[in-house]
C-alpha positions as a Markdown table, in Angstrom:
| # | Residue | x | y | z |
|---|---|---|---|---|
| 1 | Met | -7.5 | -27.1 | -2.5 |
| 2 | Ser | -5.9 | -23.6 | -0.9 |
| 3 | Asp | -2.9 | -21.8 | -3.3 |
| 4 | Pro | -0.4 | -22.0 | -0.6 |
| 5 | Ala | 2.1 | -18.9 | -1.6 |
| 6 | Arg | -0.9 | -16.9 | -1.1 |
| 7 | Asp | -1.4 | -14.9 | 2.0 |
| 8 | Gly | -4.5 | -14.5 | 3.8 |
| 9 | Ala | -5.2 | -11.8 | 5.0 |
| 10 | Tyr | -2.9 | -10.0 | 2.4 |
| 11 | Asp | -3.8 | -11.1 | 0.0 |
| 12 | Asp | -7.3 | -10.3 | 0.9 |
| 13 | Leu | -6.3 | -6.8 | 1.0 |
| 14 | Leu | -4.5 | -7.0 | -3.1 |
| 15 | Asp | -7.8 | -8.8 | -4.2 |
| 16 | Ala | -10.0 | -5.5 | -1.9 |
| 17 | Ile | -7.5 | -2.8 | -3.5 |
| 18 | Ala | -7.8 | -4.0 | -7.7 |
| 19 | Asp | -11.4 | -4.6 | -7.2 |
| 20 | Gly | -11.7 | -0.5 | -5.8 |
| 21 | Glu | -12.7 | -1.7 | -2.5 |
| 22 | Gly | -9.4 | -1.2 | 0.0 |
| 23 | Tyr | -10.2 | -0.9 | 3.3 |
| 24 | Tyr | -7.8 | -1.0 | 6.7 |
| 25 | Leu | -8.7 | -2.0 | 10.2 |
| 26 | Glu | -9.8 | 0.1 | 12.2 |
| 27 | Cys | -10.1 | -0.1 | 15.9 |
| 28 | Ala | -13.1 | 2.1 | 18.0 |
| 29 | Asn | -10.5 | 4.5 | 19.2 |
| 30 | Gly | -9.3 | 5.5 | 15.7 |
| 31 | His | -6.7 | 3.4 | 14.6 |
| 32 | Gly | -6.0 | 2.9 | 12.2 |
| 33 | Trp | -3.9 | -1.1 | 11.0 |
| 34 | Leu | -3.4 | -2.5 | 7.6 |
| 35 | Pro | -4.6 | -6.7 | 6.8 |
| 36 | Pro | -3.3 | -9.1 | 8.7 |
| 37 | Arg | -4.1 | -8.2 | 12.4 |
| 38 | Arg | -5.7 | -8.9 | 15.1 |
| 39 | Val | -5.2 | -6.6 | 18.4 |
| 40 | Cys | -4.4 | -2.8 | 17.3 |
| 41 | Pro | -1.3 | -3.1 | 18.5 |
| 42 | Asp | -1.7 | 0.8 | 20.0 |
| 43 | Cys | -4.3 | 0.7 | 22.3 |
| 44 | Gly | -5.2 | -3.5 | 22.6 |
| 45 | Ser | -8.7 | -3.6 | 20.8 |
| 46 | Arg | -9.5 | -7.1 | 19.6 |
| 47 | Asp | -12.5 | -5.5 | 18.5 |
| 48 | Leu | -10.9 | -4.4 | 14.5 |
| 49 | Glu | -14.1 | -3.6 | 11.7 |
| 50 | Glu | -13.0 | -2.9 | 8.5 |
| 51 | Thr | -13.2 | 0.3 | 7.4 |
| 52 | Pro | -13.0 | 1.9 | 3.0 |
| 53 | Leu | -9.6 | 3.4 | 2.5 |
| 54 | Pro | -10.7 | 6.9 | 0.8 |
| 55 | Gly | -10.4 | 8.0 | -3.0 |
| 56 | Ala | -6.7 | 9.5 | -1.9 |
| 57 | Gly | -4.4 | 10.1 | -0.1 |
| 58 | Glu | -1.1 | 12.3 | 0.0 |
| 59 | Val | 2.2 | 11.3 | -0.9 |
| 60 | Val | 4.4 | 12.1 | 3.2 |
| 61 | Thr | 7.4 | 10.4 | 2.5 |
| 62 | Tyr | 9.7 | 8.9 | 0.2 |
| 63 | Thr | 12.9 | 7.7 | -2.0 |
| 64 | Thr | 13.7 | 6.5 | -5.1 |
| 65 | Val | 15.8 | 3.5 | -6.5 |
| 66 | Ala | 18.4 | 3.0 | -8.6 |
| 67 | Val | 20.3 | 0.1 | -7.8 |
| 68 | Pro | 17.7 | -1.9 | -6.4 |
| 69 | Thr | 18.9 | -6.2 | -5.8 |
| 70 | Pro | 19.3 | -8.7 | -8.2 |
| 71 | Gln | 15.1 | -8.9 | -7.3 |
| 72 | Phe | 14.0 | -5.9 | -8.3 |
| 73 | Ser | 16.4 | -4.5 | -11.6 |
| 74 | Glu | 13.9 | -4.3 | -14.0 |
| 75 | Asp | 11.8 | -2.1 | -11.7 |
| 76 | Ala | 14.8 | 0.3 | -11.6 |
| 77 | Pro | 15.0 | 3.6 | -11.4 |
| 78 | Tyr | 11.8 | 3.2 | -8.8 |
| 79 | Val | 10.1 | 5.1 | -6.8 |
| 80 | Thr | 9.1 | 3.9 | -2.8 |
| 81 | Ala | 6.7 | 6.4 | -1.2 |
| 82 | Ile | 4.6 | 6.2 | 1.9 |
| 83 | Val | 1.1 | 7.7 | 1.8 |
| 84 | Asp | -1.4 | 8.8 | 4.7 |
| 85 | Phe | -4.8 | 8.3 | 4.4 |
| 86 | Gly | -6.3 | 9.6 | 7.4 |
| 87 | Ala | -5.8 | 6.9 | 9.9 |
| 88 | Val | -3.1 | 4.3 | 8.3 |
| 89 | Gln | -0.6 | 4.9 | 6.4 |
| 90 | Val | 0.2 | 3.1 | 2.9 |
| 91 | Thr | 3.9 | 1.8 | 1.7 |
| 92 | Gly | 4.1 | 1.3 | -1.7 |
| 93 | Leu | 5.6 | 1.5 | -5.5 |
| 94 | Leu | 4.9 | 5.1 | -7.4 |
| 95 | Arg | 3.8 | 5.5 | -10.7 |
| 96 | Gly | 3.5 | 7.4 | -13.6 |
| 97 | Ile | 5.3 | 10.3 | -12.1 |
| 98 | Glu | 9.4 | 10.5 | -12.6 |
| 99 | Pro | 11.3 | 9.9 | -10.5 |
| 100 | Glu | 12.4 | 13.8 | -9.4 |
| 101 | Glu | 8.7 | 15.3 | -10.0 |
| 102 | Val | 7.9 | 13.7 | -6.7 |
| 103 | Glu | 7.0 | 15.7 | -3.9 |
| 104 | Val | 5.7 | 15.7 | -0.9 |
| 105 | Gly | 2.1 | 16.6 | -0.6 |
| 106 | Thr | 1.3 | 15.1 | -3.7 |
| 107 | Ser | -2.3 | 13.7 | -4.2 |
| 108 | Val | -2.4 | 9.7 | -5.2 |
| 109 | Gly | -4.3 | 7.2 | -5.6 |
| 110 | Val | -4.2 | 3.8 | -4.8 |
| 111 | Glu | -4.9 | 0.4 | -7.1 |
| 112 | Ile | -2.7 | -3.3 | -7.5 |
| 113 | Gly | -0.1 | -3.1 | -10.8 |
| 114 | Glu | 3.0 | -6.0 | -11.3 |
| 115 | Arg | 6.5 | -5.6 | -9.9 |
| 116 | Glu | 8.5 | -5.2 | -13.3 |
| 117 | Thr | 11.5 | -7.9 | -12.8 |
| 118 | Thr | 9.2 | -10.9 | -10.7 |
| 119 | Gly | 5.2 | -9.8 | -11.1 |
| 120 | Asp | 4.5 | -10.0 | -7.9 |
| 121 | Arg | 1.6 | -8.2 | -7.7 |
| 122 | Ala | 2.4 | -4.5 | -5.4 |
| 123 | Ile | 0.4 | -1.6 | -3.9 |
| 124 | Val | 0.8 | 1.0 | -6.3 |
| 125 | Phe | 0.2 | 5.0 | -6.1 |
| 126 | Arg | -0.8 | 6.7 | -9.6 |
| 127 | Pro | -0.6 | 10.6 | -8.9 |
| 128 | Arg | -4.7 | 12.3 | -9.1 |
């Protein structure tokens, strides 16, 4: 029996990142997306292939959350970042750097961590 709390393709992605085999979905036209996807939103292609996620990406924008919702109270302060990995941008938590030291252009790797408050898995970036 499958785990009812498991979110199919998204949890498969988290498992792959945790195993050092992160990937994104790419169409023949080079458009990249994170799962779950069945159709490329840019060109409508249904032929999507798993493509390895590069080992490092670059922070393109970020925000520091100092006053979180109660659901994330023990995580604060935390930094949420969007990182460019070439054909795809990934959103996650930025750890291993003080919030005031984060800069656009910081090179980071991707891994899986946990939320302090809930224990839920999350995409985590760490400086390289």
